[in-house]
C-alpha positions in Angstrom: 3.3 34.8 45.2 6.3 37.0 45.6 9.6 37.2 43.8 12.4 39.2 45.2 11.9 41.9 42.4 8.2 41.9 43.1 9.0 42.9 46.7 10.2 46.3 45.8 7.4 49.0 46.2 6.4 50.2 42.9 3.4 51.9 41.5 1.4 49.5 39.5 0.2 50.4 36.0 -3.5 51.2 35.6 -3.8 50.4 32.0 -1.4 48.6 29.5 0.7 50.5 27.1 3.4 49.4 24.5 6.1 50.5 27.0 4.9 48.8 30.0 4.1 45.7 28.2 7.7 45.6 27.2 8.5 46.0 30.9 6.2 43.2 31.9 7.5 40.9 29.3 11.3 41.5 30.1 10.6 41.3 34.0 8.8 37.9 33.3 11.4 36.4 31.1 14.2 37.5 33.6 12.3 35.6 36.1 11.8 32.4 33.8 15.5 32.4 32.9 16.5 32.3 36.6 14.0 29.7 37.4 15.3 26.2 38.2 12.4 24.5 36.6 11.6 26.8 33.5 14.9 28.3 32.8 16.5 25.1 31.4 13.5 24.3 29.1 13.4 27.9 27.8 17.4 28.1 27.4 17.1 24.8 25.4 14.5 26.0 23.0 15.7 29.6 22.8 19.6 29.2 23.1 21.0 32.2 21.2 17.7 33.5 20.2 16.5 35.4 23.3 17.1 38.8 21.4 14.7 37.7 18.8 12.2 36.1 21.2 11.6 38.8 23.6 10.4 41.6 21.1 8.1 38.9 19.5 6.5 38.2 23.0 6.1 42.0 23.3 4.4 42.1 20.0 2.3 38.9 21.0 1.2 40.5 24.3 0.5 44.0 22.7 -1.6 42.2 20.1 -3.7 40.4 22.5 -4.1 43.2 25.1 -4.0 46.4 22.9 -5.3 44.9 19.7 -2.4 46.2 17.9 -2.2 43.2 15.4 1.5 43.4 15.4 2.1 39.8 16.1 2.0 37.3 13.3 2.4 33.6 14.2 1.0 30.3 15.3 1.0 29.7 19.0 0.4 26.0 18.6 3.3 25.6 16.1 5.7 27.6 18.0 5.3 25.4 21.1 5.2 22.0 19.3 9.0 21.6 19.0 9.6 22.2 22.8 10.8 18.8 24.0 10.4 17.6 27.6 7.5 20.0 28.6 5.2 18.5 31.2 2.0 19.7 33.0 4.1 21.0 35.9 5.8 23.4 33.5 2.5 24.9 32.5 1.5 25.3 36.1 4.8 26.9 37.0 4.8 29.3 33.9 1.3 30.4 34.8 2.3 31.0 38.5 5.3 33.2 37.4 3.2 35.0 34.7 0.4 35.8 36.9 2.5 36.9 39.8 4.6 39.2 37.6 1.5 40.6 36.1 -0.1 41.3 39.4 3.2 43.0 40.5 3.0 45.4 37.5 -0.7 46.1 37.0 -3.7 47.1 39.0 -6.4 44.4 39.0 -8.5 45.8 36.3 -5.5 46.0 34.0 -4.1 42.7 35.2 -7.1 40.7 34.1 -6.5 41.7 30.5 -3.3 39.6 30.6 -4.6 36.9 32.9 -7.6 35.7 30.9 -5.6 35.2 27.7 -2.9 33.5 29.5 -5.1 31.0 31.2 -6.8 30.2 27.9 -3.6 30.0 25.9 -2.3 27.6 28.6 -5.4 25.5 28.5 -5.3 25.3 24.7 -1.7 24.4 24.6 -2.2 21.7 27.4 -5.2 20.1 25.7 -3.4 20.0 22.4 -0.3 18.7 23.8 -1.5 16.2 26.4 -4.8 15.3 24.5 -8.5 16.1 24.9 -8.8 13.9 27.9 -6.1 16.0 29.9 -7.7 17.3 33.0 -6.9 21.0 33.4 -5.6 21.4 37.0 -8.5 22.4 39.2 -6.8 25.5 40.6 -6.1 26.7 37.1 -9.7 26.1 35.9 -11.0 27.7 39.2 -8.8 30.8 38.5 -10.2 31.1 34.9 -13.7 30.6 36.1 -13.2 33.6 38.7 -11.6 35.9 36.1 -13.8 34.9 33.1 -16.9 32.8 34.0 -18.1 30.6 31.0 -20.8 28.2 30.4 -19.4 24.5 30.2 -20.7 22.4 27.6 -22.7 19.4 29.1 -20.4 16.7 30.0 -17.1 18.6 29.7 -14.7 19.7 32.3 -13.2 22.5 30.2 -14.8 25.6 28.6 -14.0 24.6 24.9 -17.1 24.0 22.8 -18.2 20.6 21.9 -16.9 19.6 18.6 -17.9 16.9 15.9 -16.0 13.7 16.0 -12.9 13.9 14.1 -12.8 17.7 14.1 -9.2 19.0 14.9 -8.5 21.6 17.5 -10.8 24.6 17.3 -9.3 27.3 15.0 -10.0 30.4 17.2 -8.0 29.9 20.3 -6.4 33.3 21.1 -8.2 36.5 22.1 -11.5 35.2 21.1 -14.5 33.9 23.1 -15.0 30.3 22.6 -18.8 30.3 22.8 -20.4 27.7 20.5 -21.8 30.3 18.1 -18.4 31.8 17.5 -16.4 28.5 16.5 -15.7 28.3 12.8 
């Protein structure tokens, strides 16, 4: 999982801060923009709006990892209008993001980004491709390694069982999805 920028020796951060989260976000999106698979999708969705998007992503990750509560937005709605997104895009986004996180943070700090990234990807995949979508086994295995969860009986994912007709669980980001916590 090495990118040319990640090969340069650098001291990895032991804890997230506003400054190093900004460094992470900008480094990651530099990789996304240069990527043959993801670059065109992101450029199509964010053409002329990168200067607005990157600070928003800094606030988003700061809110998740530091609890700053500076991000206000709906992740599901933000990703709905992105046309042409397929499962391979999620897998590649995760690969690039997790690789960038590992290059910037020591393992204990990296997990603070990895668990939410995997859960968000899973939530977006299930909402976009349907509840019957099978999360890629390597993605689920990584999440299980980072944050082991009990799986409801008969489910391949770690989202709680839901009554028939109930929409996507409301608490998706930054919260445990254990049964007793679902609104």
